C-alpha positions in Angstrom: 58.3 5.8 -13.9 55.1 3.9 -11.6 53.7 1.1 -14.0 50.2 -0.7 -13.4 49.7 -3.5 -16.1 46.2 -5.0 -16.2 45.6 -8.4 -18.5 42.3 -8.9 -20.1 42.3 -12.2 -21.3 39.1 -11.6 -24.2 36.0 -10.2 -24.2 33.9 -12.2 -22.4 34.8 -15.1 -19.8 33.7 -18.2 -21.2 34.3 -17.4 -24.9 38.1 -19.2 -24.7 41.4 -17.4 -25.5 45.0 -19.3 -26.4 46.7 -19.7 -23.3 50.0 -19.6 -24.6 49.3 -15.6 -25.7 47.2 -14.8 -22.0 50.6 -16.3 -20.3 52.7 -14.1 -22.3 51.9 -11.3 -20.0 53.7 -12.4 -17.1 56.8 -11.9 -18.3 56.7 -9.3 -16.7 55.2 -8.1 -13.5 50.7 -7.5 -13.5 49.1 -6.1 -11.7 46.1 -7.4 -12.6 44.2 -9.8 -14.7 39.8 -8.3 -15.5 37.9 -9.8 -17.4 34.2 -9.1 -18.1 31.5 -11.5 -18.0 28.4 -10.0 -18.3 26.6 -8.3 -21.5 23.0 -6.7 -22.9 23.4 -7.5 -26.7 21.7 -10.5 -26.5 18.2 -8.6 -25.4 16.7 -9.4 -21.8 16.4 -13.4 -21.8 19.5 -14.1 -19.5 18.2 -11.9 -16.9 14.4 -13.0 -16.8 15.2 -16.5 -17.1 18.8 -16.5 -14.9 20.7 -18.0 -17.3 24.2 -17.6 -18.9 25.7 -16.6 -21.7 28.5 -19.2 -21.4 28.8 -23.2 -21.0 29.9 -23.8 -17.8 32.4 -25.7 -19.0 33.6 -22.9 -21.1 34.1 -20.8 -18.1 35.6 -23.3 -16.0 38.0 -23.8 -18.8 38.8 -20.0 -18.5 39.2 -19.5 -15.3 41.5 -22.6 -14.9 43.9 -20.7 -16.7 43.3 -17.3 -15.3 43.7 -18.5 -11.6 46.2 -20.3 -12.4 48.7 -16.9 -13.1 46.9 -15.3 -10.4 46.6 -17.4 -7.4 50.3 -18.1 -6.8 51.9 -15.2 -8.1 49.1 -12.7 -5.8 47.6 -10.7 -8.4 44.1 -9.7 -8.1 41.7 -11.6 -10.4 38.4 -9.5 -11.1 35.5 -10.8 -12.5 32.7 -8.4 -14.1 29.0 -9.0 -14.9 29.2 -12.5 -13.6 26.9 -15.0 -15.4 26.0 -12.6 -17.7 23.9 -10.6 -16.8 25.2 -9.9 -13.0 22.0 -11.2 -11.0 21.6 -13.2 -8.0 21.3 -17.0 -9.7 24.5 -15.4 -12.1 26.9 -15.1 -8.9 26.0 -17.7 -7.2 26.3 -20.3 -10.7 29.6 -18.9 -10.7 30.9 -19.0 -7.5 30.5 -22.6 -7.7 32.4 -23.1 -10.4 35.6 -21.1 -8.6 35.2 -23.2 -5.9 35.5 -25.9 -7.8 38.2 -25.1 -9.5 40.0 -23.9 -5.9 39.2 -27.5 -4.5 41.0 -29.2 -7.6 44.1 -27.4 -7.2 44.5 -27.2 -4.2 44.4 -23.1 -4.0 43.6 -21.2 -1.0 42.2 -17.6 -1.3 39.3 -14.7 -0.4 36.9 -13.9 -2.8 34.6 -10.4 -2.6 31.2 -11.0 -3.8 29.7 -8.0 -4.5 26.4 -8.8 -5.7 24.1 -5.9 -7.2 20.6 -7.0 -7.3 18.2 -4.6 -5.3 14.3 -5.7 -3.8 11.6 -4.3 -5.2 10.5 -2.4 -1.9 13.9 -0.3 -2.6 13.1 0.8 -6.3 9.5 1.9 -4.9 10.9 3.9 -2.5 13.1 5.3 -5.2 10.2 5.7 -7.0 8.4 7.4 -4.7 11.7 9.6 -3.8 11.9 10.6 -7.6 14.6 9.3 -8.4 14.6 7.1 -11.0 14.2 8.7 -14.8 14.1 6.6 -17.8 17.9 6.4 -19.3 16.5 7.8 -22.6 13.8 9.4 -24.1 12.1 5.9 -26.3 11.7 4.3 -23.0 9.0 5.2 -20.7 8.8 6.1 -16.7 8.5 3.4 -14.7 5.4 2.3 -12.4 5.1 0.0 -9.6 3.2 -2.3 -11.0 6.3 -3.4 -13.7 8.4 -3.4 -10.7 6.3 -6.0 -9.3 6.5 -8.0 -12.5 10.0 -8.3 -12.6 11.7 -10.9 -11.0 15.1 -9.7 -11.3 16.4 -5.9 -10.9 20.4 -5.3 -10.8 22.3 -1.8 -11.4 25.8 -1.1 -13.3 27.8 -0.6 -10.6 30.9 1.5 -11.1 34.8 1.2 -9.5 33.7 2.3 -5.5 32.9 -1.1 -4.1 35.5 -2.6 -6.3 37.5 -0.4 -4.9 37.0 -1.5 -1.3 37.0 -4.9 -2.1 40.6 -4.5 -3.6 41.7 -2.6 -0.3 40.3 -5.7 1.4 43.5 -7.5 -0.1 40.9 -9.8 -2.2 42.5 -12.4 -4.0 39.5 -12.7 -6.7 36.1 -10.4 -6.9 33.3 -11.8 -8.4 31.4 -8.7 -9.7 27.7 -8.6 -10.0 26.3 -5.9 -12.3 29.5 -3.7 -13.6 29.7 -1.0 -15.8 31.7 -2.9 -18.4 35.0 -0.6 -17.8 34.6 -0.2 -14.0 36.5 -3.7 -12.6 39.7 -2.8 -15.4 39.7 0.7 -14.2 39.8 -0.2 -10.1 42.5 -1.4 -10.6 44.2 1.5 -12.0 42.3 3.6 -9.8 43.5 1.6 -6.9 47.0 2.1 -7.4 46.9 5.7 -7.3 46.9 5.9 -11.4 44.6 8.5 -13.0 40.6 8.4 -12.8 40.8 9.3 -16.9 43.2 6.8 -18.2 42.2 4.2 -16.3 38.5 4.8 -17.2 39.5 5.1 -20.1 41.9 2.3 -21.0 39.3 0.3 -19.4 36.8 1.1 -22.3 39.3 -0.4 -24.6 40.4 -3.5 -22.4 36.4 -4.8 -21.7 36.6 -6.4 -25.5 40.1 -8.4 -25.3 41.7 -8.3 -28.7 39.0 -6.5 -30.5 40.8 -3.1 -30.4 43.9 -5.1 -32.1 44.4 -5.7 -36.1 42.6 -8.6 -37.3 40.2 -8.2 -34.4 38.7 -10.4 -32.1 36.7 -11.2 -28.5 39.1 -14.7 -28.1 42.5 -13.1 -27.2 44.3 -11.9 -24.6 45.2 -7.9 -24.6 47.9 -6.1 -22.4 46.9 -2.6 -21.0 49.8 -0.1 -18.8 48.9 2.9 -17.2 51.5 5.7 -16.9 51.2 8.9 -14.8 49.8 10.8 -18.2 49.4 8.3 -20.6 48.6 4.7 -20.8 49.4 2.0 -24.2 47.1 -0.8 -25.1 49.2 -4.3 -27.8 48.8 -7.6 -28.1 49.6 -10.3 -26.7 49.4 -12.6 -29.8 52.0 -11.5 -32.2 49.6 -12.3 -34.6 48.0 -9.5 -34.1 48.8 -5.1 -33.3 47.2 -2.7 -32.4 47.6 0.0 -34.2 46.9 4.1 -33.7 43.7 3.7 -36.0 41.9 -0.2 -34.1 42.0 1.4 -30.5 40.9 4.5 -31.6 38.0 3.0 -33.5 37.4 1.1 -30.4 36.7 4.2 -28.4 34.1 4.8 -30.1 32.2 1.3 -29.8 28.9 1.2 -28.0 29.0 5.0 -27.9 26.1 7.4 -28.6 28.6 10.7 -28.4 31.7 10.3 -30.1 33.8 11.6 -27.3 32.1 12.4 -24.3 30.7 8.9 -22.2 28.5 8.7 -19.6 29.4 6.5 -16.4 28.0 6.0 -13.0 28.8 9.3 -10.9 30.4 10.7 -14.1 31.6 11.6 -17.4 34.8 10.3 -19.8 35.8 13.3 -21.8 37.8 12.0 -25.4 37.7 15.2 -27.0 41.3 16.1 -26.4 42.6 12.1 -26.6 45.9 11.3 -28.9 46.8 7.8 -30.1 50.2 7.4 -31.6 52.0 4.1 -32.0 55.0 4.0 -29.8 56.5 1.4 -31.8 55.4 -1.6 -33.6 52.1 -3.0 -32.3 52.3 -0.4 -28.7 49.9 2.3 -28.8 50.2 5.3 -26.2 47.0 7.5 -25.3 46.4 10.6 -23.8 44.2 13.3 -22.5 41.4 10.9 -20.8 39.6 13.2 -18.5 37.4 12.3 -15.7 34.9 14.6 -14.5 32.6 13.9 -11.6 28.8 14.2 -12.3 26.8 16.5 -9.7 24.7 13.6 -9.5 25.7 9.8 -9.2 23.6 7.8 -11.6 23.7 4.4 -11.7 21.5 1.8 -14.9 19.3 -0.5 -13.3 18.6 -3.7 -15.1 15.6 -5.8 -15.1 13.2 -8.1 -17.5 9.7 -9.7 -16.6 8.2 -12.7 -18.6 5.7 -11.5 -21.1 4.9 -14.6 -23.5 6.1 -18.1 -24.6 7.6 -18.9 -27.8 7.7 -22.4 -30.1 9.0 -22.2 -33.5 9.5 -23.8 -37.3 12.4 -23.5 -39.3 12.1 -25.1 -42.7 13.7 -25.0 -45.8 11.3 -23.3 -49.3 12.5 -24.4 -53.1 9.9 -24.0 -55.4 10.1 -21.0 -57.6 6.1 -20.7 -57.6 5.8 -20.5 -53.8 9.0 -18.2 -53.8 7.9 -15.1 -55.9 4.3 -15.3 -53.6 5.5 -15.9 -49.8 3.4 -12.3 -48.3 0.2 -13.4 -50.4 0.5 -17.3 -49.2 1.5 -16.0 -45.5 -1.6 -13.7 -45.3 -3.6 -16.4 -46.5 -1.9 -18.8 -43.8 -2.0 -16.7 -40.9 -5.9 -15.7 -42.0 -6.2 -19.9 -42.2 -5.2 -19.8 -38.1 -7.1 -16.6 -36.8 -10.2 -18.3 -38.4 -9.4 -22.1 -36.8 -8.7 -20.5 -33.4 -11.7 -17.6 -33.3 -12.5 -18.7 -29.9 -8.6 -17.6 -29.2 -8.4 -13.5 -28.8 -6.3 -12.0 -30.8 -4.6 -10.5 -28.3 -3.5 -13.3 -27.0 -0.8 -14.7 -29.6 1.5 -13.0 -32.1 2.2 -15.1 -35.3 5.6 -13.8 -37.3 7.6 -14.9 -40.5 11.2 -14.6 -41.3 12.5 -15.3 -44.6 16.2 -15.8 -44.6 17.9 -15.3 -48.0 14.9 -12.7 -48.6 14.3 -9.6 -46.0 14.8 -11.4 -42.5 17.2 -8.7 -41.4 16.3 -5.4 -43.1 13.0 -6.5 -43.4 11.0 -3.5 -45.4 14.2 -1.8 -45.9 15.8 -4.5 -48.0 17.3 -2.4 -50.9 18.3 -5.7 -52.7 15.5 -7.1 -55.4 15.3 -10.7 -54.1 17.2 -13.3 -56.6 17.8 -15.8 -54.9 16.8 -20.1 -55.7 15.7 -20.6 -52.2 14.8 -19.3 -48.3 14.9 -20.9 -44.9 11.3 -19.6 -43.1 11.3 -19.1 -39.7 7.3 -19.2 -38.0 7.5 -18.3 -34.8 4.4 -18.3 -32.6 4.3 -16.2 -29.4 1.5 -16.7 -26.7 0.6 -16.1 -23.3 0.9 -20.0 -22.4 3.2 -21.9 -23.7 0.8 -24.4 -24.7 -1.3 -22.3 -27.3 2.2 -21.3 -28.6 3.0 -24.5 -29.2 -1.4 -26.0 -30.4 -1.0 -22.3 -32.9 2.6 -23.1 -34.0 1.6 -26.7 -35.0 -1.8 -25.5 -37.1 -0.1 -22.9 -38.8 3.0 -25.2 -39.7 0.7 -27.3 -41.3 -1.0 -24.8 -42.7 1.7 -23.6 -44.6 3.1 -26.9 -45.4 0.2 -28.5 -47.3 -1.4 -24.6 -48.6 -2.0 -24.7 -52.0 -1.0 -21.6 -53.9 -1.7 -21.0 -56.9 0.2 -22.4 -59.9 1.5 -25.8 -57.2 2.6 -28.6 -59.1 3.5 -30.5 -55.8 0.6 -32.8 -53.9 3.2 -33.6 -51.1 4.5 -30.1 -49.0 5.8 -26.9 -49.5 8.8 -27.5 -47.0 11.6 -29.1 -46.6 12.3 -29.5 -42.7 15.9 -30.4 -41.2 15.4 -32.2 -38.5 12.1 -34.4 -36.6 10.1 -33.1 -34.9 10.2 -29.7 -36.7 8.3 -27.7 -33.9 10.4 -26.3 -31.1 8.9 -25.1 -27.9 11.4 -22.2 -26.6 9.8 -21.1 -22.9 9.7 -18.1 -21.9 10.3 -14.8 -24.0 11.6 -11.3 -21.9 11.3 -7.7 -21.9 13.3 -5.6 -20.4 10.8 -3.5 -17.9 13.1 -2.3 -16.1 16.0 -0.1 -17.8 16.0 3.3 -16.1 18.3 5.8 -13.8 18.9 5.2 -10.3 20.3 8.7 -8.3 21.8 7.2 -5.3 23.5 9.5 -2.3 26.1 6.1 -1.2 27.2 2.9 -2.0 24.1 0.5 -2.3 26.2 -2.4 -3.6 26.9 -5.1 -0.4 30.1 -7.1 -0.2 30.5 -10.4 1.3 33.7 -12.2 2.1 34.3 -15.6 1.9 37.1 -17.2 3.0 38.2 -20.6 0.2 40.3 -23.6 0.4 40.6 -27.4 -1.1 39.0 -28.2 3.1 36.1 -26.1 2.5 
């Protein structure tokens, strides 16, 4: 029986994983090493600012372990959504790390780079052709103005360009922004396995050992595809996959219990079965891949909206704790009156009291009973200079505000460090979060031959 094995080292490149778990996979034939490297979970900042989710040191550490098995054993290594957001800067940063490792270890590698960036003119033409629609009902229609204000626009690729790179004999495939399961699915599809099983397995493998008990993104998992099923098992003996844990992860990050929309297809899991074939080995059957009439890919873009400055401090006085909202209102009023020349449309002041409703806000059902809180003062403004100025005034006003009953003549806030004010920098929002209809493959592949002497 044909068996295609894929190892997922972790749920995110740079998160780290036990080398012993990963290496255990290679006691048998492995057909692909695949790791996801991106997400929009942390918001639009990484895409807008062109920075990574994790450190360069951590990415290099993970890749060194992966390539030590992949290159000598001729196993293709695939990185999905390189650098965190999969835009040009992120891909280039990942390539620089790969080249450094290849030179240091005297490797030779054929690298396929799949770019996911889109020019603004292409997006505007697609708008004119009515090929762009909002991802959901609460997202406004995309405008040409929003496109022009957006620095980087990427799209989530499916398995098709990755399959092309595999057919071209790539040792390493560096994907720009990719639909998370697609790099995993491409391995199975490349070897002629069922698309539904390949994508469902990719959906589970993309988060590493999060589908095991105890679950974590920082450990390795093994998936094996057969003609009519696939199996999942942990590579760490301290973790076990169960039919409950694997089925539960199938529901992870889905708006519908058994339908999963991807680029150009829908995955129907309504007839799936989960069976524990042996201790820690779960078999899955019944995943169905259905091509959609239109091939839609998700676009992502981020634009700069403001600048942020913030302060973190502690509050311990019970008299102040009993009047936080009242003091907050008065402090904001004083700051507004002091900067009367600054239009209120150019800034925003927010308070977050950690220990009292900071997470759920007005929806918090618990009554506050704490003896202290941590307060985060946030200022968003049109420029960094204005954000810094407002933040400094906000902090000093709150620090010395004379609330009713106050006995202290020093200060109301305890600062954990000095200077207390933190200049954050630009703030971004998703300006493009839409679906693009495509009729051909818009993702460009670039081939690189990299060796120790390059």
